[in-house]
MIGUNU-993036 format. One record per residue (C-alpha): x, y negated, z negated. Coordinates in steps of 0.02 Angstrom, whole numbers, padded with zeros to 5 digits, always signed. Layout:
<recs>
XYZ/...
</recs>
This chain:
<recs>
+03838+01805+01400/+03790+01709+01561/+03840+01795+01722/+03996+01713+01797/+04015+01742+01983/+04183+01781+02058/+04294+01649+02122/+04253+01579+02291/+04380+01563+02431/+04482+01397+02417/+04399+01305+02566/+04221+01355+02501/+04268+01311+02319/+04326+01140+02371/+04170+01102+02470/+04057+01156+02319/+04167+01048+02205/+04138+00899+02320/+03947+00934+02327/+03935+00946+02135/+04035+00791+02110/+03930+00687+02235/+03775+00744+02146/+03838+00686+01976/+03915+00522+02029/+03783+00457+02153/+03696+00291+02106/+03581+00323+01960/+03659+00495+01919/+03735+00529+01745/+03914+00490+01795/+03889+00349+01918/+04028+00211+01906/+04033+00026+01942/+04184-00075+01971/+04220-00227+01851/+04277-00397+01893/+04453-00333+01863/+04432-00203+01991/+04435-00063+01867/+04302+00075+01879/+04194+00111+01724/+04040+00216+01697/+03884+00131+01724/+03790+00218+01586/+03847+00312+01431/+03925+00257+01265/+04018+00097+01258/+04107+00140+01085/+04163+00293+00992/+04035+00248+00858/+03896+00266+00986/+03968+00427+01043/+03981+00508+00871/+03810+00446+00817/+03729+00546+00953/+03799+00709+00868/+03675+00685+00726/+03539+00757+00838/+03635+00925+00839/+03574+00944+00660/+03618+01108+00570/+03712+01183+00714/+03887+01235+00672/+04024+01109+00721/+04183+01137+00624/+04221+01323+00595/+04383+01345+00484/+04403+01528+00446/+04253+01581+00335/+04202+01399+00305/+04079+01310+00423/+04030+01129+00427/+03871+01089+00525/+03846+00927+00625/+03735+00861+00495/+03855+00895+00350/+04001+00823+00456/+03905+00665+00496/+03844+00632+00320/+04029+00659+00257/+04100+00534+00384/+03964+00410+00348/+03992+00420+00167/+04183+00395+00189/+04150+00253+00309/+04046+00161+00182/+04184+00181+00046/+04317+00120+00170/+04214-00040+00202/+04143-00066+00029/+04270-00002-00094/+04420-00030+00004/+04365-00186+00088/+04433-00137+00265/+04376-00237+00415/+04391-00227+00604/+04575-00213+00656/+04636-00135+00494/+04729+00028+00513/+04699+00194+00431/+04833+00329+00456/+04749+00504+00466/+04863+00645+00427/+04814+00822+00379/+04818+00996+00458/+04683+01050+00588/+04550+01064+00455/+04373+00987+00440/+04440+00840+00330/+04542+00773+00486/+04383+00752+00586/+04290+00678+00445/+04426+00552+00409/+04450+00508+00594/+04264+00483+00629/+04242+00384+00463/+04369+00262+00535/+04268+00241+00694/+04100+00221+00598/+04189+00092+00488/+04253+00001+00636/+04435+00010+00592/+04584+00083+00687/+04634+00261+00668/+04817+00306+00677/+04830+00498+00689/+04999+00576+00633/+05085+00716+00724/+05156+00868+00631/+05310+00859+00754/+05372+00696+00681/+05522+00694+00567/+05514+00608+00401/+05616+00461+00481/+05494+00453+00628/+05340+00457+00513/+05416+00313+00409/+05449+00216+00574/+05259+00241+00618/+05208+00177+00449/+05321+00020+00455/+05262-00016+00629/+05076-00004+00613/+05066-00060+00431/+04909+00038+00380/+04794-00024+00246/+04750+00148+00187/+04816+00325+00206/+04702+00465+00236/+04813+00625+00199/+04821+00795+00127/+04947+00855-00002/+05075+00895+00126/+05079+00729+00205/+05070+00644+00037/+05238+00706+00001/+05308+00629+00156/+05212+00460+00131/+05223+00436-00055/+05384+00332-00053/+05320+00214+00081/+05152+00202-00013/+05237+00157-00179/+05350+00027-00101/+05206-00054-00009/+05066-00034-00135/+04959+00044+00002/+04799+00144-00056/+04795+00330-00028/+04642+00442-00011/+04701+00626-00037/+04597+00733+00064/+04567+00921+00037/+04707+01024+00093/+04872+01109+00036/+04945+01035-00123/+05132+01009-00146/+05190+01098-00305/+05253+00972-00433/+05218+00821-00330/+05230+00668-00444/+05110+00529-00404/+05154+00392-00532/+05149+00220-00456/+05033+00273-00317/+04861+00193-00289/+04779+00363-00253/+04604+00431-00264/+04550+00607-00225/+04415+00635-00089/+04340+00777-00192/+04302+00658-00333/+04199+00543-00222/+04011+00550-00236/+03928+00685-00140/+03874+00624+00031/+03692+00586+00048/+03624+00670+00210/+03498+00531+00234/+03621+00390+00209/+03667+00282+00359/+03847+00234+00410/+03902+00054+00363/+03829-00098+00458/+03997-00120+00556/+03961-00095+00742/+04126-00112+00836/+04134-00199+01001/+04187-00112+01159/+04341-00217+01162/+04396-00184+00986/+04539-00065+00957/+04495+00106+00902/+04658+00208+00894/+04844+00198+00900/+04921+00356+00969/+05108+00361+00946/+05211+00440+01092/+05395+00450+01136/+05472+00327+01259/+05619+00379+01374/+05739+00361+01233/+05633+00467+01108/+05583+00322+01004/+05400+00320+00950/+05286+00180+01015/+05103+00161+00983/+04981+00170+01134/+04828+00065+01081/+04661+00113+01151/+04500+00014+01134/+04323+00088+01097/+04276+00058+01276/+04425+00163+01338/+04397+00311+01217/+04210+00309+01259/+04265+00329+01439/+04378+00470+01383/+04233+00559+01300/+04131+00534+01453/+04275+00606+01560/+04265+00766+01456/+04074+00788+01475/+04097+00760+01665/+04237+00884+01687/+04136+01015+01586/+03984+00981+01688/+04074+00998+01854/+04160+01162+01802/+04000+01234+01746/+03898+01192+01895/+04034+01248+02019/+04035+01418+01934/+03844+01429+01932/+03825+01413+01744/+03708+01277+01667/+03813+01146+01576/+03819+01162+01388/+03798+01352+01378/+03968+01383+01299/+03932+01428+01115/+04103+01376+01046/+04271+01304+01095/+04425+01374+01018/+04561+01237+00982/+04735+01293+00969/+04819+01128+00979/+04840+01000+00839/+04711+00856+00843/+04820+00712+00897/+04858+00786+01070/+04768+00724+01225/+04699+00894+01278/+04639+00923+01096/+04534+00762+01101/+04463+00817+01273/+04410+00985+01198/+04339+00895+01045/+04235+00766+01147/+04173+00905+01260/+04114+01014+01108/+04033+00860+01027/+03937+00813+01180/+03850+00978+01195/+03835+01025+01008/+03958+01167+01024/+04058+01232+00877/+04250+01194+00866/+04340+01344+00806/+04503+01285+00718/+04639+01406+00749/+04788+01436+00628/+04901+01496+00760/+04921+01324+00843/+05012+01316+01007/+05156+01201+01014/+05203+01082+01156/+05368+01002+01191/+05382+00817+01156/+05326+00722+01311/+05242+00877+01384/+05077+00824+01466/+05005+00991+01499/+05004+01092+01340/+04881+01230+01392/+04832+01313+01555/+04676+01240+01628/+04676+01088+01509/+04734+00969+01646/+04839+00814+01640/+04835+00687+01501/+04942+00572+01399/+04926+00470+01239/+04897+00322+01356/+04753+00408+01443/+04654+00455+01285/+04628+00629+01345/+04634+00737+01506/+04606+00631+01659/+04647+00764+01790/+04562+00928+01765/+04543+01087+01868/+04364+01111+01925/+04374+01292+01873/+04519+01346+01751/+04489+01527+01793/+04525+01499+01983/+04711+01484+01958/+04719+01303+02019/+04891+01295+01925/+04940+01314+01747/+04863+01148+01695/+04960+01052+01831/+04828+01024+01967/+04662+00941+01956/+04541+00807+02018/+04519+00635+01927/+04366+00586+01827/+04248+00474+01917/+04311+00318+01813/+04493+00357+01850/+04582+00300+02008/+04741+00386+02070/+04884+00322+02173/+05046+00408+02226/+05167+00262+02233/+05328+00237+02318/+05481+00145+02257/+05395-00032+02287/+05225+00023+02219/+05153+00054+02391/+05026+00197+02402/+05100+00351+02487/+05003+00462+02614/+04931+00634+02569/+05060+00763+02538/+05201+00642+02498/+05283+00649+02323/+05293+00491+02218/+05255+00421+02044/+05080+00449+01981/+04994+00287+01946/+04818+00282+01860/+04687+00151+01835/+04516+00163+01752/+04410+00150+01597/+04502+00278+01484/+04673+00196+01498/+04755+00117+01346/+04771-00075+01336/+04957-00080+01291/+05087-00036+01161/+05067-00093+00983/+05168-00254+00955/+05275-00218+01108/+05231-00332+01246/+05391-00295+01344/+05345-00112+01351/+05170-00147+01396/+05217-00257+01538/+05340-00131+01604/+05203+00008+01596/+05075-00079+01716/+05093-00128+01896/+05002-00262+01994/+04813-00238+01986/+04815-00144+01815/+04892+00023+01873/+04977+00118+01738/+05146+00188+01791/+05145+00360+01710/+05326+00404+01753/+05275+00574+01815/+05299+00632+01994/+05147+00702+02084/+05075+00741+02254/+04893+00704+02316/+04808+00823+02440/+04631+00799+02486/+04577+00730+02316/+04680+00868+02218/+04830+00799+02118/+04975+00914+02080/+05098+00850+01946/+05271+00906+01989/+05368+00995+01850/+05557+00971+01814/+05565+00798+01907/
</recs>
């Protein structure tokens, strides 16, 4: 175990954070940013699509990636399985850019294989959330109109009626079976009956563009109705880079070389923003992802499900405000500093920027922000202010570069 020095006094800690951030974001440094013609900051280097990002994990080889109890899936095995499924989605199912695939399983390796197969195939992944009622799931299916359902046995029971009515194809992924579940009338194939993945086979020749849609993450609006936040490949490549950056800052501030952590324990369902951040961080350095059975719950709309995980929403693709050192006690996931490609404004009633220490609405702008709500231009227009600022609806305070999101407001 690497030696972890004791926490620094707050003022000295802040100075060290600032020095580390400056070294990582200077021109030519790994996390330098440029400002686009739209005035939005983006990373100067790094992946431009999620496919670019996941392809780099092939280099981790036989290092363990997905640890599910006694079962372990290496990075090499994962990439081969995701590539093989991606080829089937393109060649057997005829899916093309813009087509949607619902991904619905427990927190098991099959979820990761299905999600990343969609990215390698250049189609749009729509992750399902276990908190949804049957009515909410039916609304999501009607709303996004997927061309294929990648589900386990539990979710098949919830989707079977919709799949029969629409004739949508189903890939039954490994997982719990529903006793007595009838499947007549379903266009269903079992993943376990597909040919074994070839470890030397390449993913399909379907390179997505940065501006192509990559995911639709459904989240509740103020009335509780689910709406789909659509993120492009460029946005989620930014979210993945955010995770690498925050991990590097935290490690260097603590005097630990980045990437030394041997494993990341995940206690959140995959579709949550903090879970995506943990996933991206693990994949970036070749760490193992430990899939816990005792998943922690988070109330609908809660943006900070775990201490130290920072602040993130479906609309941000992951955590965009993260404590520089979760062990310091910066707050229970409520305070943090933004990623380099994320700008923060504390806005007053008219959208004006408020001074340090004043409470107002948290506005965000940057690479990882979603492009809008699926088939809902009115909601999209209401979510964005002038200059491309996303109105989060949360109240916050900014002090000397640190953002505290206020609870109960």
